[in-house]
N, C-alpha and C positions, 0 to 999 in steps of 0.2 A: 504494500500500500504506500502511496506517496505520502510524504510528510506534509502535515497541515502547517502552513506558515502564514496564513492571513485569515481575516474574517470579514464578513459583510453583514450589515444590518439592513433588514428589509422591513418596510412598514406598509400595512394593508388596511383597507377599510371595508367594513360590513355596512353597506347602504341598503336599507330595507324600505320599500315603498309599496303600498297596496298589497301587503302580504307576499311580496316578491323580493328576492335578493339579486343585486347587480353582480354579474360575473363578467369575466374578461376571457376572450379567446385570443391567444397571441402566438405569433411566430417568434420562437426563442431559439436562435442559432439553427434555423432550418427545420425545426419540428414545431408542431402546433400543440399548445397546451391550453387547457381551460383552468382558470385560477381566479382567485380574488383580485380585484384591482388594487394597485399600489406599486411600490418599487423601492429602489435603493436610497438609503440615507446618504446625502452628500456631506463631505467634510464641512463643518461650520454651521450645520442646521440641526434643529431639534426634531424629534420624531413627528410632532404635530405639524410643524412647518413643512416637513418632508411630505407628509400625506396630503396636505393642502396643495402643495406644488404638483405632486403626481396627478391628483384629480383635475387640476387646472390644465396640465399638459395633455393628459390622455382624453379628457371628456369635456373640457371647458366648463367644469362645475366648481362653484365656490361652495365647499363643504364646511360643515361645522363638526368638530370632534366632540362626541357626547360622553363616551365612557371607554376606559380601557377594557378589552375583552380577553386577551390572551397574549402571553409572551412565551417564547420557546423555553421549555424547561429542561431540555436535554441537549447533549452534544449532537449536532446535525452537520453532516458534510454536504456541501452544495451539490445539487443534482447536475450542475453545469460545469463545475470546476472541482476536481477531487482534492485539490490542495487548499480549499477554502472552507472554513466553518461558517455556518449561517445562523444568525439570530433574527427571528421574526417577531414583530410586534403588531398586534391586531387591535383596532379600535372600532367601536360602533360609531357610526357617523350619520349625519342628516344633511339634507340639502333643501333649501327653500324653493329653488327653481331648477326643475329637472328638464326644462324645455331644450337646453343645448344638446341633450342626448338624441333628440329627434333630427338634428341637423348634422350628425356625424357622417362623414363619407363612408361608403362600404369599403371593406378591406378585401384584397385578393390574396393576402398572406404570402406574397412573393419574397419579401425581404424581412430580415430580423427587425423586430419591433412593430411590424404590422399587427393591428389589433381590431377586434370587434367587441363591443360591450353589448350585453343582453341581459334580460330579466329571467329569473327562474322562480316559479311559484314555490313558496316554502312548503306547501303541502305535497309537492312533487320532488323536492330536493333530497338528494342522498349524497353520501360521501363519494360515490362513484361519479358524481357530476364534475369533480375537480381532479386534477392530475397530480398535484404536488402533495407529498405526504403531510406537511405541516398544515396545508389547507384542509386536508381530510380530518385532521384532529379538530380544527376550528369548526368545521361544518358539523361534526359529531356533537361537539359541545353546544353549538347553536341549536341543534334539533332537540337536544336533551332539555333545554330550557334552564331557568335559574335553579 
């Protein structure tokens, strides 16, 4: 096994509206993954600032962070870089104006970073709807309720 010599912090949002959860389908290094929306913390920013930036960049949404939901509790190697440890932080979020979602261009998923956002009804949601193991943990906790 390669030696772990770096880490990345990822921040994700659980945006629920009308009993549906916003999910993201993305081209990540040539493969298509379904995951929760969010992304990587940049040096010099806090986790909430990161999440607000990511939602503005990806969906043109001005979000509000409501509550912390989950932080990685175990050692996790990145699915995309075996020399990197991942720490993920998940927040419940809200958004007063979801109309920018209806104006997003369709994605053809041809290049890294191409993305499509979509809603999944909570009543139909399962851990199999997301591809990343940490997202599966979060979906399981979300479905179990408080």
